[in-house]
Each structure stands twice: as C-alpha cells, then as structure tokens.
ZAKE-333284 format. One record per residue (C-alpha): chain; residue number from 1; residue in one letter; x, y, z. Coordinates in Angstrom, 3 decimals, decimal comma. Layout:
! ZAKE-333284
A/NUM/A/X/Y/Z
...
//
This chain:
! ZAKE-333284
A/1/M/0,000/0,000/0,000
A/2/T/1,490/3,343/-1,119
A/3/D/1,041/6,722/0,536
A/4/H/-1,670/7,597/-2,020
A/5/E/-3,433/4,269/-2,371
A/6/K/-7,096/4,593/-1,493
A/7/V/-8,553/2,741/1,486
A/8/N/-12,113/1,475/1,974
A/9/I/-14,434/3,454/4,254
A/10/L/-17,669/1,598/5,054
A/11/L/-20,777/3,725/5,762
A/12/V/-23,605/1,848/7,511
A/13/D/-27,068/3,426/7,922
A/14/D/-30,618/2,310/7,160
A/15/Q/-31,547/5,756/5,797
A/16/P/-30,371/6,439/2,186
A/17/A/-30,573/10,207/2,691
A/18/K/-28,082/10,099/5,574
A/19/L/-25,767/7,805/3,588
A/20/L/-25,821/10,312/0,730
A/21/A/-24,990/13,125/3,171
A/22/Y/-22,007/11,173/4,558
A/23/E/-20,761/10,510/1,006
A/24/V/-20,908/14,217/0,190
A/25/I/-19,065/15,131/3,410
A/26/L/-16,305/12,527/2,924
A/27/K/-15,962/12,814/-0,853
A/28/E/-13,035/15,229/-0,684
A/29/L/-10,934/12,673/1,267
A/30/D/-10,533/10,845/-2,072
A/31/E/-11,026/7,395/-0,547
A/32/N/-13,233/4,442/-1,561
A/33/L/-16,645/5,085/0,039
A/34/V/-18,782/1,954/0,390
A/35/V/-22,404/2,137/1,621
A/36/A/-24,472/-0,485/3,404
A/37/T/-28,148/0,023/4,274
A/38/S/-28,224/-2,581/7,050
A/39/G/-25,991/-4,434/9,471
A/40/R/-26,420/-7,648/7,505
A/41/E/-25,315/-5,964/4,282
A/42/A/-22,274/-4,556/6,070
A/43/L/-21,253/-7,997/7,360
A/44/E/-21,583/-9,480/3,870
A/45/Y/-19,243/-6,817/2,528
A/46/L/-16,660/-7,294/5,298
A/47/L/-16,473/-11,049/4,715
A/48/K/-15,021/-10,321/1,278
A/49/N/-13,250/-6,970/1,749
A/50/E/-11,033/-4,939/4,077
A/51/A/-12,157/-1,622/5,609
A/52/A/-10,000/1,093/7,152
A/53/V/-12,858/2,860/8,959
A/54/I/-16,459/1,826/9,645
A/55/L/-19,023/4,617/10,210
A/56/V/-22,030/3,077/11,999
A/57/D/-25,451/4,497/12,929
A/58/V/-26,296/3,451/16,517
A/59/C/-30,049/3,167/15,901
A/60/M/-30,916/0,692/13,105
A/61/P/-33,694/-1,868/12,821
A/62/E/-32,996/-5,600/13,186
A/63/L/-29,277/-5,160/13,966
A/64/D/-28,305/-1,948/15,792
A/65/G/-24,853/-0,354/15,853
A/66/F/-23,766/-1,995/19,117
A/67/E/-24,733/-5,480/17,948
A/68/L/-23,028/-4,959/14,590
A/69/A/-19,841/-3,758/16,303
A/70/G/-19,804/-6,844/18,528
A/71/M/-20,132/-9,187/15,548
A/72/I/-17,398/-7,355/13,629
A/73/R/-15,011/-7,506/16,583
A/74/E/-15,459/-11,291/16,796
A/75/H/-13,752/-11,644/13,430
A/76/P/-9,918/-11,780/13,785
A/77/R/-9,437/-9,565/10,727
A/78/F/-11,398/-6,651/12,203
A/79/Q/-10,382/-6,693/15,863
A/80/K/-8,463/-3,441/15,411
A/81/T/-10,598/-1,779/12,730
A/82/A/-11,634/1,780/13,686
A/83/M/-15,394/2,125/14,226
A/84/I/-17,057/5,521/14,696
A/85/F/-20,623/5,585/16,055
A/86/I/-23,128/8,222/14,922
A/87/S/-25,979/8,821/17,363
A/88/A/-29,039/11,067/16,913
A/89/I/-30,075/10,587/20,552
A/90/Q/-28,520/11,445/23,899
A/91/V/-26,148/8,562/24,628
A/92/S/-25,912/7,580/28,287
A/93/D/-22,610/6,878/30,002
A/94/I/-23,518/3,177/30,133
A/95/D/-24,245/3,102/26,387
A/96/R/-21,046/5,051/25,696
A/97/L/-19,016/2,566/27,785
A/98/R/-20,732/-0,305/26,014
A/99/G/-19,784/1,223/22,663
A/100/Y/-16,129/1,570/23,639
A/101/E/-16,096/-2,015/24,892
A/102/M/-17,428/-3,076/21,500
A/103/G/-14,493/-1,334/19,865
A/104/A/-15,750/2,169/19,074
A/105/V/-12,973/4,721/18,782
A/106/D/-15,270/7,759/18,921
A/107/Y/-18,850/9,096/18,923
A/108/V/-20,250/11,719/16,552
A/109/P/-23,540/13,358/17,625
A/110/V/-26,285/14,508/15,235
A/111/P/-26,459/17,041/13,654
A/112/V/-23,116/16,052/12,128
A/113/I/-20,539/18,816/11,737
A/114/P/-18,933/18,065/8,332
A/115/E/-15,468/19,362/9,248
A/116/V/-15,364/17,320/12,477
A/117/L/-16,558/14,090/10,847
A/118/R/-14,156/14,543/7,956
A/119/A/-11,196/15,168/10,286
A/120/K/-11,951/12,115/12,452
A/121/V/-12,322/9,767/9,476
A/122/K/-9,177/11,175/7,852
A/123/V/-7,069/10,503/10,970
A/124/F/-8,128/6,864/11,265
A/125/A/-7,871/6,255/7,518
A/126/E/-4,325/7,598/7,602
A/127/L/-3,528/5,488/10,675
A/128/Y/-4,828/2,408/8,836
A/129/R/-2,667/3,244/5,812
A/130/K/0,410/3,767/7,958
A/131/T/-0,252/0,546/9,845
A/132/R/-0,442/-1,408/6,605
A/133/Q/2,781/0,225/5,471
A/134/L/4,384/-0,762/8,765
A/135/E/3,314/-4,377/8,274
A/136/R/4,804/-4,374/4,800
A/137/F/8,004/-2,728/6,022
A/138/N/8,278/-5,255/8,853
A/139/A/7,917/-8,148/6,433
A/140/E/10,523/-6,673/4,089
A/141/L/12,940/-6,005/6,917
A/142/E/12,558/-9,508/8,303
A/143/D/13,376/-10,900/4,851
A/144/R/16,446/-8,674/4,685
A/145/V/17,595/-9,694/8,169
A/146/R/17,290/-13,377/7,252
A/147/A/19,071/-12,776/3,931
A/148/R/21,929/-10,673/5,295
A/149/T/24,887/-11,641/7,403
A/150/A/25,053/-11,403/11,186
A/151/E/27,133/-8,206/10,840
A/152/L/24,079/-6,372/9,412
A/153/E/21,581/-7,855/11,873
A/154/E/21,958/-5,149/14,542
A/155/S/21,813/-2,365/11,943
A/156/N/18,663/-3,800/10,407
A/157/G/17,114/-4,095/13,886
A/158/R/17,651/-0,384/14,517
A/159/L/16,158/0,397/11,113
A/160/L/13,084/-1,666/12,012
A/161/E/12,630/0,252/15,269
A/162/S/13,048/3,543/13,434
A/163/E/10,385/2,572/10,909
A/164/Q/8,047/1,544/13,690
A/165/R/8,409/4,897/15,445
A/166/R/8,065/6,869/12,217
A/167/S/4,907/5,076/11,163
A/168/L/3,206/5,813/14,507
A/169/A/3,890/9,558/14,299
A/170/I/0,871/11,393/12,871
A/171/A/1,464/15,048/12,152
A/172/A/-1,992/16,380/12,933
A/173/G/-1,327/18,299/16,118
A/174/K/-3,768/16,076/17,994
A/175/M/-1,737/12,859/18,046
A/176/G/1,757/11,894/19,094
A/177/S/3,822/8,739/19,451
A/178/W/6,409/7,632/21,992
A/179/D/8,794/4,736/22,637
A/180/W/10,266/3,490/25,909
A/181/D/13,180/1,099/26,204
A/182/W/12,048/-0,954/29,195
A/183/V/15,551/-2,356/29,817
A/184/N/17,790/0,733/29,892
A/185/G/15,055/3,395/30,452
A/186/D/15,606/5,451/27,280
A/187/W/12,614/7,444/26,003
A/188/M/11,728/8,767/22,556
A/189/W/8,973/11,302/21,833
A/190/D/7,955/12,567/18,413
A/191/E/7,024/16,175/17,682
A/192/G/3,304/15,505/18,203
A/193/Q/3,933/14,150/21,716
A/194/F/5,876/17,259/22,739
A/195/H/3,103/19,432/21,277
A/196/I/0,339/17,660/23,224
A/197/F/2,229/18,007/26,519
A/198/G/3,047/21,659/25,756
A/199/V/6,802/21,362/26,256
A/200/D/9,795/22,389/24,143
A/201/P/11,683/19,396/22,692
A/202/K/14,915/21,423/22,854
A/203/T/14,766/21,905/26,618
A/204/F/12,488/19,157/27,971
A/205/E/14,212/15,946/29,012
A/206/V/11,950/12,921/28,717
A/207/T/12,357/10,980/31,955
A/208/P/9,814/9,097/34,100
A/209/A/9,997/11,820/36,754
A/210/N/9,502/14,690/34,275
A/211/V/6,630/12,913/32,528
A/212/Q/4,920/12,139/35,838
A/213/A/5,188/15,820/36,807
A/214/L/3,044/16,702/33,771
A/215/L/0,291/14,243/34,654
A/216/H/-2,749/15,382/36,610
A/217/P/-2,257/14,335/40,265
A/218/E/-5,501/12,361/40,215
A/219/D/-4,394/10,345/37,158
A/220/I/-0,858/9,396/38,166
A/221/G/-2,258/6,126/39,476
A/222/E/-3,254/5,222/35,896
A/223/L/0,427/5,345/34,857
A/224/R/1,453/3,141/37,759
A/225/K/-1,340/0,733/36,937
A/226/A/-0,158/0,460/33,325
A/227/M/3,442/-0,252/34,396
A/228/A/2,224/-2,911/36,794
A/229/Q/0,186/-4,557/34,020
A/230/F/3,174/-4,676/31,652
A/231/A/5,336/-6,140/34,413
A/232/K/2,765/-8,953/34,734
A/233/G/3,051/-9,794/31,049
A/234/V/0,171/-7,751/29,579
A/235/T/1,144/-6,638/26,064
A/236/S/-1,366/-3,801/25,460
A/237/Y/-3,065/-1,124/27,547
A/238/E/-5,515/1,739/26,873
A/239/A/-6,555/4,596/29,160
A/240/E/-7,872/8,159/29,294
A/241/F/-6,000/10,638/31,474
A/242/R/-5,382/14,329/32,045
A/243/I/-2,173/16,293/31,718
A/244/R/-1,294/19,663/33,203
A/245/R/0,836/21,665/30,812
A/246/P/3,524/24,055/32,070
A/247/D/1,240/27,002/31,185
A/248/G/-1,436/25,610/33,530
A/249/A/-3,816/24,314/30,844
A/250/I/-5,541/20,993/31,594
A/251/C/-5,903/18,646/28,612
A/252/W/-7,598/15,276/28,238
A/253/C/-5,741/12,510/26,382
A/254/A/-6,425/8,958/25,255
A/255/G/-3,389/6,689/25,285
A/256/T/-2,744/3,293/23,701
A/257/A/0,430/1,344/24,503
A/258/A/1,799/-1,986/23,259
A/259/A/4,705/-3,985/24,676
A/260/T/7,418/-5,878/22,797
A/261/V/8,647/-9,029/24,543
A/262/D/11,766/-11,170/24,022
A/263/K/11,826/-14,911/23,473
A/264/G/11,582/-15,429/27,202
A/265/G/8,368/-13,419/27,404
A/266/R/9,998/-10,466/29,156
A/267/V/9,082/-6,896/28,203
A/268/V/11,950/-5,138/26,422
A/269/R/10,182/-2,148/24,865
A/270/V/6,873/-0,273/25,126
A/271/S/5,526/1,935/22,322
A/272/G/2,354/3,944/22,180
A/273/V/0,183/6,657/20,696
A/274/T/-1,342/9,654/22,533
A/275/I/-4,443/11,445/21,226
A/276/D/-5,605/14,858/22,452
A/277/I/-9,341/14,416/23,201
A/278/T/-9,839/17,715/25,054
A/279/E/-12,370/19,021/22,524
A/280/R/-14,416/15,835/22,787
A/281/K/-14,447/16,037/26,582
A/282/Q/-15,413/19,712/26,477
A/283/A/-18,231/18,934/24,045
A/284/E/-19,511/16,215/26,372
A/285/E/-19,353/18,611/29,325
A/286/R/-21,191/21,327/27,361
A/287/Q/-23,862/18,823/26,420
A/288/S/-24,244/17,770/30,038
A/289/L/-24,336/21,415/31,198
A/290/L/-26,981/22,234/28,584
A/291/A/-29,144/19,351/29,772
A/292/R/-28,901/20,556/33,379
A/293/E/-29,649/24,148/32,322
A/294/V/-32,729/23,108/30,349
A/295/D/-33,936/21,079/33,330
A/296/H/-33,367/24,050/35,663
A/297/R/-35,240/26,497/33,426
A/298/A/-38,093/24,078/32,889
A/299/K/-38,504/23,637/36,644
A/300/N/-38,472/27,415/37,165
A/301/A/-41,108/27,943/34,468
A/302/L/-43,282/25,180/35,887
A/303/A/-42,955/26,631/39,377
A/304/L/-44,104/30,056/38,141
A/305/A/-46,983/28,504/36,216
A/306/Q/-47,985/26,473/39,267
A/307/S/-47,927/29,626/41,419
A/308/I/-50,071/31,497/38,878
A/309/V/-52,681/28,744/38,773
A/310/R/-52,741/28,354/42,566
A/311/L/-53,050/32,071/43,384
A/312/T/-55,371/33,253/40,606
A/313/R/-58,972/33,998/41,589
A/314/G/-62,030/34,580/39,384
A/315/E/-65,726/35,296/39,776
A/316/N/-66,492/32,390/37,464
A/317/V/-64,713/29,780/35,342
A/318/K/-64,488/32,072/32,309
A/319/A/-62,934/34,894/34,324
A/320/Y/-60,527/32,473/35,981
A/321/V/-59,400/31,024/32,630
A/322/H/-58,968/34,524/31,174
A/323/A/-56,813/35,623/34,141
A/324/V/-54,619/32,508/33,999
A/325/E/-54,136/32,792/30,237
A/326/G/-53,142/36,446/30,580
A/327/R/-50,489/35,718/33,194
A/328/I/-49,117/32,721/31,280
A/329/S/-48,920/34,889/28,140
A/330/A/-46,951/37,524/30,060
A/331/L/-44,538/34,807/31,175
A/332/A/-44,249/33,550/27,580
A/333/R/-43,431/37,044/26,292
A/334/V/-40,556/37,522/28,693
A/335/H/-39,300/34,016/27,864
A/336/T/-39,168/35,039/24,205
A/337/I/-37,047/38,090/25,065
A/338/L/-34,741/35,968/27,240
A/339/S/-34,328/33,299/24,564
A/340/L/-33,241/35,923/22,015
A/341/S/-30,390/36,846/24,387
A/342/S/-29,526/33,174/25,026
A/343/W/-30,888/33,671/28,558
A/344/Q/-28,258/36,268/29,400
A/345/G/-30,896/38,785/30,480
A/346/A/-33,652/41,122/29,276
A/347/E/-33,488/44,882/28,677
A/348/I/-36,180/46,603/30,751
A/349/G/-37,369/48,810/27,877
A/350/K/-38,096/45,786/25,679
A/351/L/-39,819/44,103/28,602
A/352/V/-42,156/47,073/29,154
A/353/D/-42,767/47,488/25,405
A/354/E/-43,815/43,866/24,982
A/355/E/-46,225/44,027/27,914
A/356/L/-47,856/47,292/26,784
A/357/A/-47,886/46,620/23,032
A/358/P/-51,534/45,397/22,911
A/359/Y/-52,729/48,634/24,616
A/360/S/-50,640/51,249/22,759
A/361/V/-52,838/53,655/20,792
A/362/G/-51,238/56,780/19,323
A/363/H/-49,265/58,574/22,040
A/364/Q/-51,362/57,327/24,938
A/365/I/-48,341/55,701/26,640
A/366/A/-44,958/57,342/27,307
A/367/L/-41,821/55,564/28,574
A/368/F/-38,789/57,245/30,142
A/369/G/-35,543/55,630/31,308
A/370/P/-32,075/54,339/30,449
A/371/K/-31,196/50,889/29,144
A/372/I/-30,882/48,417/32,014
A/373/Q/-30,210/44,708/31,533
A/374/L/-32,240/42,599/33,962
A/375/Q/-31,209/39,131/35,013
A/376/P/-33,583/36,319/33,886
A/377/A/-35,196/35,674/37,291
A/378/T/-35,809/39,394/37,857
A/379/A/-37,224/39,861/34,349
A/380/Q/-39,733/37,043/34,856
A/381/T/-40,966/38,392/38,189
A/382/L/-41,120/42,035/37,047
A/383/A/-43,009/41,013/33,888
A/384/L/-45,751/39,416/35,984
A/385/A/-45,998/42,552/38,162
A/386/L/-46,283/44,786/35,068
A/387/H/-48,924/42,456/33,658
A/388/E/-51,091/42,933/36,752
A/389/L/-50,715/46,727/36,555
A/390/V/-51,562/46,941/32,848
A/391/T/-54,490/44,513/33,194
A/392/N/-55,959/46,590/36,041
A/393/S/-55,422/49,798/34,059
A/394/A/-57,114/48,337/30,957
A/395/K/-60,142/47,310/33,023
A/396/Y/-60,607/50,248/35,374
A/397/G/-57,856/52,834/34,846
A/398/A/-56,289/55,117/32,255
A/399/L/-56,018/52,475/29,540
A/400/S/-59,779/51,795/29,691
A/401/T/-60,497/55,008/27,746
A/402/L/-58,853/56,792/24,797
A/403/A/-58,509/59,979/26,872
A/404/G/-56,378/58,206/29,463
A/405/R/-52,622/58,570/29,650
A/406/L/-49,956/56,327/31,159
A/407/C/-46,396/57,390/31,961
A/408/I/-43,757/54,883/33,076
A/409/K/-40,375/56,117/34,333
A/410/W/-37,389/54,190/35,642
A/411/E/-33,900/55,050/36,840
A/412/I/-31,150/53,841/39,171
A/413/Q/-30,863/55,469/42,595
A/414/A/-28,338/54,260/45,173
A/415/D/-28,027/50,739/43,739
A/416/T/-31,823/50,448/43,434
A/417/L/-34,034/50,290/40,365
A/418/M/-36,834/52,860/40,810
A/419/L/-39,889/52,445/38,534
A/420/A/-42,880/54,789/38,637
A/421/W/-46,257/53,927/37,061
A/422/E/-48,387/57,101/36,685
A/423/E/-51,926/57,124/35,259
A/424/S/-54,037/60,181/34,403
A/425/G/-57,047/61,189/32,320
A/426/G/-59,016/58,032/32,976
A/427/P/-62,096/57,369/35,082
A/428/E/-62,087/58,864/38,575
A/429/V/-60,196/56,592/40,956
A/430/Q/-61,503/55,617/44,360
A/431/K/-59,180/54,053/46,891
A/432/P/-60,237/50,418/47,397
A/433/T/-61,380/49,372/50,841
A/434/S/-59,303/46,172/50,566
A/435/R/-56,462/44,934/48,428
A/436/G/-57,500/43,033/45,314
A/437/F/-55,633/40,061/43,906
A/438/G/-53,742/42,182/41,356
A/439/T/-52,433/44,530/44,054
A/440/R/-51,463/41,636/46,300
A/441/S/-49,739/39,930/43,358
A/442/V/-47,649/43,021/42,555
A/443/I/-46,633/43,447/46,196
A/444/A/-45,773/39,751/46,558
A/445/S/-43,702/39,752/43,363
A/446/I/-41,699/42,854/44,197
A/447/E/-41,322/42,492/47,958
A/448/S/-41,254/38,728/48,564
A/449/Q/-39,406/37,566/45,460
A/450/L/-37,148/40,541/44,667
A/451/G/-36,657/41,958/48,151
A/452/G/-37,923/45,416/47,115
A/453/R/-41,025/47,437/47,899
A/454/A/-44,242/48,430/46,128
A/455/E/-46,289/51,550/47,018
A/456/F/-49,766/52,484/45,677
A/457/D/-51,181/56,042/45,657
A/458/W/-54,871/55,937/44,685
A/459/R/-55,323/59,571/43,521
A/460/P/-58,725/60,547/42,085
A/461/E/-57,081/61,633/38,816
A/462/G/-55,176/58,371/38,423
A/463/L/-53,163/55,641/40,151
A/464/I/-49,488/56,077/40,947
A/465/C/-47,504/52,921/41,722
A/466/R/-43,850/53,111/42,720
A/467/L/-41,663/50,013/42,590
A/468/A/-38,157/49,737/44,073
A/469/V/-35,922/46,726/43,356
A/470/P/-32,434/46,381/44,898
A/471/L/-29,670/46,556/42,292
A/472/V/-27,270/43,983/43,791
A/473/G/-28,158/40,436/42,853
A/474/H/-31,081/41,311/40,583
A/475/F/-29,733/42,934/37,431
A/476/A/-26,431/43,748/35,790
A/477/A/-25,292/47,363/35,967
A/478/P/-25,469/48,997/32,517
A/479/E/-22,287/50,192/30,858
A/480/A/-21,216/53,750/31,678
A/481/E/-22,196/55,064/28,273
A/482/L/-25,626/53,481/28,517
A/483/Q/-26,226/55,163/31,877
A/484/Q/-25,546/58,574/30,351
A/485/E/-27,127/57,918/26,944
A/486/A/-30,640/59,183/26,272
A/487/T/-32,807/56,291/25,196
A/488/L/-34,424/56,162/21,787
A/489/D/-37,503/58,322/21,222
A/490/R/-40,191/55,942/20,044
A/491/T/-42,847/58,068/18,345
A/492/A/-44,055/55,729/15,606
A/493/P/-47,869/55,452/15,459
A/494/G/-49,252/52,571/17,434
A/495/R/-46,234/52,402/19,815
A/496/A/-45,453/54,116/23,124
A/497/S/-43,206/57,176/22,974
A/498/R/-40,105/57,033/25,151
A/499/S/-37,589/59,670/26,211
A/500/A/-34,715/59,942/28,647
A/501/D/-35,937/63,326/29,871
A/502/A/-38,621/62,914/32,539
//
C-alpha cells in the first residue's frame, strides 16, 4: 500500500438520505466510500473486503450499531478496525461505555458537523494506511535480516525500530507517538507528543519523573497501573488521562500502549500513541451542562406557572381562565425576550414594550428611562408585576379610555431600580377598601421575590404605583455610556413614545 493508495471506508445506515450526506461530506478525502443500508449488508461486505474505517449508525432496525460492532469484533481480521458511532439521541454513560467495549474509537452526535466528521475519518484512515505500510516494512525487513549476514543484523534491527516509530507519528497536532526502552530506560517522543504536553523538545528531558510531573495528580495512578500490568506480562493497555501543561492548561488525552517481549516473554520495549481528546471532553461537558440548564429552566417555568394557577382567583370559570391565560402569556413574552439573548438577560425597555404593546394607541403611553439589563429571574418576576398593573389599568384605569394617559419612568438610585407607574385622564379613581388580587400579586412579586417594595397612591385623577428593586443580585449594571445615553424616542404610530428626559 502506497502513501496515495485509497482505502475502503464503510458507511452503515438504514436511511439512504443520511448515507448520501455522509458521502458528500467525505468525498473530498478521495477514498473508496462503500455504503451499506443494514448491518447484515455490512457484514456481507466485510467477509469479502477490508475496511480502514467503519461509520455506523447506533439506531438501526434488526441489527443496531452496538450489535453490529460486537459481531465485527469477533472476526480476527477486524479486531483493530476503527469504528465511529453516529448517534441522533442522547447517549448515556452506560451506552457510551458499552460502545467503547465493543471497539468504538469515537462518537459523533447529530447534527453532524462536516469538518469534524471529515477530520476524524481522515485521521483513522491515515492510521490504517500507515499501519499497513508498517506491516509491509516489517515483512521486508525480516526478509532482509534473514538474507543478510550477522554483521548487518543489529543495523537492520535499529532500522526496524526507526520505521516503527516513524509510522506511529501522525502530524496532525492532535496525536503523538512515543517509545520506551524498558531495559535501559531510554525514552523517545515525536514532535506531536511534545506538542500535546506543551513542552519544548529542545529543553524538555523525557524521563519518568519529568513525565509524571506533567500528569494530573488524580491520574498518576493510571500510569502506575499500566506499568504494573506490563510487568505482569500484559502486552497492550488503553486509558484516558489528564495532563497539566507548564502554562497551567488541563488537557484530556487517550493513550494506547503496546509492549514488545523477548523470546523469554519479558518486556523489552513499550511503544504507544497519545491522542488529544480535550475538545471531545469539552463537548460532552457542554452537552451535560446544557441538559442541566434546560432542566433548571423548565422547573423554574413550571414553578411560576404552578404559582399562577394556585393564586389566581375569578368570579367564574371564564374569568378564571382569562386571568390565567393572561399571566401565562406575560410569562411567555418575557421568555421570548430571554431566549433571544440566550438567557443572558432582558433589557427593561423591551420588557415594558412587549407588555404594553396590545394597549398602545397613538401617544397614549410614554416611557422614560435608560437601558438596564435585567437578570432572567428578575425579568420574569417584574413582567408578571407589570402584567397585573396593565391589566388593572385596561379594566378600570387610564387604559380603559382613549382619553387616558400612562407614563412609566425608571432610573437607578443608590443601587436600586426605581420604577414609577403614573396614570391620568381616565375614570375617577376611588381608593379600594381592601387589596385586590392584582395589588397583592404586585406586592408579593416585588417584595417577597425581589426583596424590594411596592407603594400604591390611589389619587382621584389616576393611580401612581412606585416600585423599588435592589440593584445587587437582581440585574447587571449597565455600561457607563448606557447610563448617560438618552434612550431612543419611540414616536411611531401605534407604539409608546419614550424619552430619557422625565
């Protein structure tokens, strides 16, 4: 096999569309792409042909990816063939471990990133090619050693070792090879190995002590375990471990080592390959973090919805349903704003605009205040409080008539968000003899959940409600220029006008 001879890459999936997509992604590798639409078809092909890499879909009818991998590994010819699993579902740790036990070298989640899939397949195809070259070189060298005199035997032995080391070195920045003379303790690292460990080959001396110093303290035991296994006669070992580079960076690596023994069965040399799998580990951690974050947000949303349903009152079923739907809609609107910012926060002006949009007629509503970014929890709670105020105003206050006016102002005073809700021009207001549900809801939201205060002034000409929310722990301070910048004047018909000048 020459450096440019094509190798066979077997693609196994029961869906023709996905097979076509994999062919398009891998076409530029210029290798022989072979497709199989079932596990049985793949086995039939492998009985007659070699394959450098097998790309397998985990979920297939009749014979799934795990079962297919197990049957392939039972064949002596394919015990070391690289198999990459593609999974469209969340793979559990148990399933992942099962896949690695079946011989998987890596997992690729769906949707597939073309560059990542192409890079992974290219590495293992090249490793297969180099391995076949090594086998051919070994056979040639053994013939030469047998054909030559005893004077050339030692020289040919060194050449064989050199070829072995060279063939294991893969110049991709993510892989490195090493060799350890078990008898006299000499070490050899290639350029890729030095790169992975983040050390300079001109100044770093490869010794057991120096190598151990680069290993993560919690993973040093893995090295000792490997040495103990080789001392007992084990000829191969695989493990995942962490290294701590001199610059402080922590990297994850996968290592494979194989031992060479003499005629007496004693270990004389250990060689291996190291692969940087930091990106894979980080991707797995991000996936796990995302799952926990989604769970957390879902629980928060359900808790708010549960509170709304439990606390809402209505004169009849229709009124109750209308009130619940209104509050759930307010929660949905703020969730939309938060999702657009990837749940980093919500700007208070957008929050107020969204809540008042259904009631804006001409210049009936005016907004004044700087841009302030609220944290998600604060935005949700404040949105519900604003919903109660606007609902009450639309029923009984300034927004219940075209002559009514509503002015909302906010600013920061002494690390506190101050928001004033001022109504005028509507029906004459009479101070209620008792607090209604809407008033109690606003007070509970602001005081109990945000640690602030809510004050109501029932003037005959219109309600004034003042809300105060502590700054620390509830929203991020705006940038200096945003604090001094006058906010946009929104004067378009059908929207509330807004100015920084109160």
